[in-house]
N, C-alpha and C positions, 0 to 999 in steps of 0.2 A: 455811300451805299447807292448803287444804281437801281433804278426801277426796272423790274423785268418787263420784257416786251409784251407779254400777255396781259399784264395789268394796264399798261398804257393802251393797248388795243381795246380792252374791255371798257375803259373810260371813254374812249372815242366812240365806240358803238353805243354806249349809254347816252352820250350827248346827242348823237344822230337820232336815236329813237325818241328822245324827249323833244327835240326840235321838230321832228316829223309829227308827233302827236299835237304839239302846239299849233303847227301850221294847219293841220287837219281841222282842229276845233275852230280856228279863225276862219278857214274857208267855209266850213259849214254854217258858221254864224253869219257870215256876210252874204252867202248865196241867195236866200229868199228875198232879202231886201233889195239886192241888186237886180234880181229878176223882176220884182214888182216895180221898181223905178224905171227899168228899161221898157216895160210893157205899159207904163202910164197908169198904174193902179192908183185909184183915188186915196187909198189908205197905205201907201208905200212905207211911210214912217212907222205905222203900227205893225206892219209885217216885219220890219227890221227889228223893232223892239221885241216883238213876240218871238222872233227867231233866237235872239240872244238870251231872252228870259228862259225859254224852254231848254236851251243848252245848259244854262247855269243850274236849272232845277231838275235835271234828269233826262232830257232828251226824248221824253215820251211823246209830246205833242209836236215835235219838230216836223214830222211828215205832214201833219195837218197844216202847219204854217207854210210849208212848201207848196201844198195844193192851193192854199189861200193866195199865194203870190201869183198863181196862174189864173185865178178866177177873175173875170171881169164883172164889176158891179154894174147893175142895170142903171140906166139914166133915170133920174127923178123926173116925174111929169110935172110940168108947170101948172099954175093955177088956171091958166087960160085954156087948157085942153079939156 
């Protein structure tokens, strides 16, 4: 019994959609950490962890993490100043 072309086409479309969704989630998870490392952010690892954590737990704070990746932390003043 041969598989109709439309069934095969539907499976291919489904696989492409799932692969695109996975690639999008991975790209969104990596982006803030990569930006923070590139900009020399002092808490780049925390930005990376925050990005993945917010994606896993609902995406609500992801824009905040993205902004945090762009924020430059002020230098701490030494005791001699």
